[in-house]
N, C-alpha and C positions, 0 to 999 in steps of 0.2 A: 286495637283491643275491642272485643264486642261488649257493648254495655250490657250490665245486668239489669233484670226486670226490677220493678218497684219493690216487689216481695222479697226478691233476692237481696236487694241493697238493705232493705230493713233487717233482714235475718243477719247479713253481714255486720251491720251496725251493731246489732246486740252482741254478736260473738266477739268482734273486735275490741268492744269496750269492757268486756268482762273475762278476758281470756282465762286467767288464772284466779279469778275471784278477787284480784287486788287491783286497785287503781292508783298507780304511783303519782304522788304529788309533782306537778311539773316544776322546774326550776323558776319559771316565770310566765306569766300570760303575755307571751310576745308573739311576734309575727311568724307564722309558718306558711307563707304564701297565699294568705287570705286577707281579703279587705274587710270581710263581715264579721271579725271578731270583736264585737263592740259591747259597751256596758249599756244595758237596757234598764227598764224599771217595769215593775208590775204591781198590780193591787190586789186587794182581797176580792173574793167572789168569782164564781165560774160563769162564763156566758152559757146561754141555752142553745140547744141544737139549732143550726142554721137552716135558713130557707134558701131555695134557689133564687139566683138573680139573673136576669137577662136570659137570652137563649143559651147561654153556657151552663146555666144551672150550677153557679158556683158554690152557693152555700156560704157566701162571704159574711153575712151578718143576720142577726136574729133581732137587733135592737131596733132597727129602721131599715127601710128600702132606699137606698141611695141611687141616684140615677145621674149618669154623665151623657145621656144620649143627646146629640147635637153639639156636644163640646169637643174641642180638639186638643190634643196634647202631644208633646215631644218629650221622649226619653232618650237621653244620649247614653252610648255605651250600652245598647240593649241587646247584643248579640248572645249574652250569657249572663249568668250570675244573678246579682240583685236588680240589674237593668231589665233583664228579661222577665223576672217576677214582677217588677212594677209595671211593665207593659201589659202584661196579662191581666195584672189586678185592675188596671184602668179599663182593659177591654171588657172585664166582667160587669162593669157598670155602664157599658154601651158606648164608651168613647171612641173617637177615631184617634188612633195613636201613630204618630210617626216615630219609627224607631231607627236610630243612627248607629253607625259603627263601620268597621273597616272589612268585615267578613261578609261577603255577598250571601253565600248560602245559609249561614247562621241567622243573618238578618231576615232572610226570606222566611225561614222557619219561625222566628219570633213573630213576625207579622202574620203568619198563618195561624199561630196558636191565639193571637189577640182576636182574630176573627172568629175562631172556633169557640172562644170564651164568651163572645156576645158583642164584641165591638168590630172595628174595621182596622186592620193593621196595614200600614203602609211603609215598606222599607226605603231608607234613604242612606246611600252609601256615602260615608264622610270619615276622613281621618281627622280626629280633633286636635291633632298636633300641627295641623295646617290651616291657618286662619282662612285663606281663600276658599278652601272646601268647606268650612263652616258657614261662610257668608253666603255660598252657593246653596248649601243644604237648606238655610232658612228662606232663601229666595225661592227654592222649590216649594217649600211648605206654604209661603205666602200665596203662590199661584193656586194651590189646592184649596185655600181657605178663605179667599177674598181678603187676604192681608191681615188674618186675625189669628191669634193663638191664645187659648184658655189656660193651659197648664204647661209648665216646663219643669223637667226633672233633670237636674244636672247630676249625672251618674258616671260620666267617661272617666276611666282611671287607668293608668299604665302601672301595672305591678312589676316593679323591678326584679323580683323573684322570678316571674314567668318569662321575662325578656332574656335573662341571662342565667344559665345553670350555675356559674361561678359564683354569682352575686347571691343566688338562692342558697348555696352552700355556706357562704359567709354569714348570711342572715340567720340560717339554722344554727350556727355556731355561737351566735350572739355577738357578731363583730360590732365594734364601736364605729362612730362615723368616720374617724380618720383610717380605718381599716378597709372601708368600702370604697368602691369606684365613685368618682364625682358624679358620674351619670345617674346615680340613685337620687341625687337632689332633682336633676333635670326630669327624670322620669316622673316623680309624684307631683312635681310642680307644673310641668308643661301640659301634660294630659292628667288633669286633676284641678288644682287651683286655677291655673291660668285658662284652661278649656272651660271651666265654669263661668269665668269672667267673660270669655269670648262669646260663649253660646247666649249668656244673658244679654250681652251687648246687642247682638243681632236679633234677639228674640223680643227685647223690650218694646220696640215700636209696635210689633204685632200684638203684643199683650195689651198695650195701652189702647189700641184699636178695639180690643175685646171687652173693655169696661163698660158696664151697663148698670142701670138701676137695679138693685138686688143682686149683682153679680160682681165679684171681685176675682179676677184671674189669680192663680197661684204659681209662684216660683219656689221649687225645692231643690236642695242640695242634699245628696246622701254623704253624711260625714261620719264621724267616730269620736269616742270619748278620748282618743288620742289628742284631741284638741286641747284636753286639760290635764291628762296624765300621761306619763311615758309608755310607749308600746314596744316597739322594736327597733326603731331608728329615729334619730333626731329629725332628719329630713321629713318623716312621715308625719311626725307630730306637728311639725311647723306648718305642713300643708293643710292638715285638718284644722288647726287653729286658724289659719288664714281662711279656710272655707267657712267656718262659723262666723268669722268677722265679717267676710263678705256678705253673708246673708242679712247680719244686723244693719250694716251700712246700706245695703240695697233696700232694705225695709225703710230706712230713713228717707231715701231718695223716691223710692216707688211707691211707698204707703200712701202719701197724700195724692198720688194720681190714681189709686184705686187698686193697686196690686199688692198682694200679701207675700212675704218671703219667709220660709221656714227651713231650718236645718233639721234633718231626719237621721236619727242614730239607730240602725237596725241593732239586733241582738247576735247571738252566736248562730251564724247563718249557714245552713247546709247547701253549699253551692256545688258546681261541678268539680272544684278543685278538692272539696272535702270528699266528694264521691271517690276521685281517684286514690285518695289516701286509703279508703277502705277497701278498694279493689286491689291495691298493692299491699294490703296487710301492714301498713305502716302505723303499728299501734302507738308507738312513742309520739308521733306527730298528732295522732287522733286524740291521745290523752292531753296534749298540750292545747288542743283546740277547745276540748271539752272541760278541761280542769279535772280530768280523770273520772268525770261522771258519765252516765249512760246517755249517749248521744239521742236516744228516743226521748229523754226527759228534758235536755237542755237545748237542743237545736230548733230553730225556727226556719221556716222555708223563706226564700226570696219573695215569695208570693205575698207574704204577710206585710212586707213593706209596701207592696203595691196597694194592698187593701187599706192601709192606715193612710196612704197619701190620697187615695180615691176618696175616703171618708173626709179629709180635710179639704179637698177640692170641692166636693159637692155641697159642703156646708161651711161657708165663711165663718160661721159663729165659732166652730171648733178650732180656729186659728188663733185662739186667745186662751190665756191661763184658765183653768188649770191644765188644759191639754198641750199647750205650749208654754215652756218656761218663761217666767216674767223677764222683763228688760233687765239687763245687767251683763256682767261678764260671761255669763252662761245663758243669756236670753235667746229667745227665738228658737228653742230646741223641742222637738217632738221625739220622745224615745219610742220606738215602734212597740215594744211589749207593753208599755203604759197606755199608749194610744189604743192599742188593740183591745185591752181590757176595758178602758173607758168607753170605747164605741161599740162594745159587744161583738167584736170580731172573732172569728175562728180561723184556724190555720187548715191547710190542707183542703179537701173537697169531698163532695158527695160521689157516690158511685156513678160511673159513666161521664164524668166530667173531666175537663182539661186538667183541672187542679189536681185531682186524685191520681191521674196517670203520671204527672210529673212530680209531684210533692206529697203524695200520700193521703191517708184517710182524714177525714174530718176530725178535729182535735182542739182542745184548748191551746192557746198560745203557750210556749215555753216561758219559764220565769226569767226574770232579768238577771243578768250576771253581776249586777250590783246590789241584788236582793239576797237576803238569808236563804231563800230556797235554792239558790245557786251556790253561794259562798259556803254555806254550812256543810253540805255533804261533800263538796269538792275540796275545800281547804280547811275550814275550822275543824271538823271531824277529826283529821289526822293529827291534830295538835292537841287533842284532849286526852286525858288519862283514859285507859281502857274502860273503866267502869262509868265514864261520863260520855263516852262516844255517842251514846243513843240520843243525847241532846241535840246532836246535829245531824242525826240520821234524817232520812226522808220523812217529812210530816212531823219532826220533833220540833220543840220550842225554839231551837236555833236553825230552823229551816223554814222560816215563814216568808211568804211572798210580800207581805205588806210592810216589811222593814227592810229599807234600802239605804245604801251609802249615799249621803247627799253629794251634790255637785262639787260644793266647796271642800269636802273631805277627799273627794277623788283628786282634786288639785293639790292637796297637801301631801305629796308624794313621800312615803315613809323611808325610801331608800336613801342610804348615805353612802353606799359603797357600790360594789358591782350591781347594775340593775338585774343581771341574770341570777342574782341570789335573793331576789325579794321574797320576803316572808309576810304573807297575808295576815298573819296574826297582829301585826303591827297596825294594819288598817283596822281590824276587829276592834282593837283596844281603843281606837280613836272615837268609835261609835258605841263604846261600852257593851259591846256583844259578849265579852267574857263575864260580865256581871249579870247577864240575863238569866 
């Protein structure tokens, strides 16, 4: 199927999300073949128009000029989706980025985009389910970098829905863990939690070699709020909880050696999978991704995750609270939407850049899906009497970016029966949204 142009995709987004003027409330925010449906956070205040960065003219930030020239990075699972966006985001800041994955042509394309954005992209073929290939990949990187690595982004992930159509159909129906193949557990843990551990294992010696006065290497994992609240399958939640715990424990071991570890939570991400939903006109799934809201208003690009990680990498001072959650059961987390607002970052790109061609115009980042700006129009509004719906309409008092569901509330899952029948009004009541 021929891919649509950026303008065609944006037009299709608008049509698909507002087909008959009504946006049905989804049964539950659960898995629809996407890794990037995540709870983010946002803060008050808009960022200013961006300035060009590097030779790619990214328009990544107006608050400061970050620079990763001379730094080396490895992004696992970078042939598409969030990994691809992270690689390009690091390239905008001038980094040399080694991109790993199984698909040779797709990796070469990502590497080329990194170079066009202002960095240097280097493809490294690697199946992250095979330890020997991971070991060889980092051996190749070591040869290119004199045994050093400044940034590692663990992103490789095996989506069970993409691997098997029958599993995808079961997940779409909301199948419970005992109705799914046992392979689902192996998928999200082998290329996911275990591959994060394995890549960190082989990268750690190179990162230790990179420690220097004024510079602390950065190890990141792309995770999800499924670590603290139910998403779509028990196996997925356990894998994400394990990923966040891995980050906290790696910080204990690597922190004293001069390496910082952060778990990064993207928001509702517009990936290639989402694009396929629009091109096939799958309105039902689109609404389940966006909560029935206009995709133009709630989706962020994969590139935004890369820009936030780039900011964290360029300035070690940003790897501390309030940019990263304080130590505890939900510690060492940086929510992409929150980080983007705090760092003055923009989504999309200026005309003529790699960013605009792939991810659209320069714009303010979308609100967090744990903020009222998302929950109000998408969920709370439908539960209000007709004469009060304006309260949760866009820009209404129950649609504010600065009010967010806390991490501990996210962990207090209100569902007592079938998770497919979750009612977000129960969450709203826990943070006194109904009294606002």
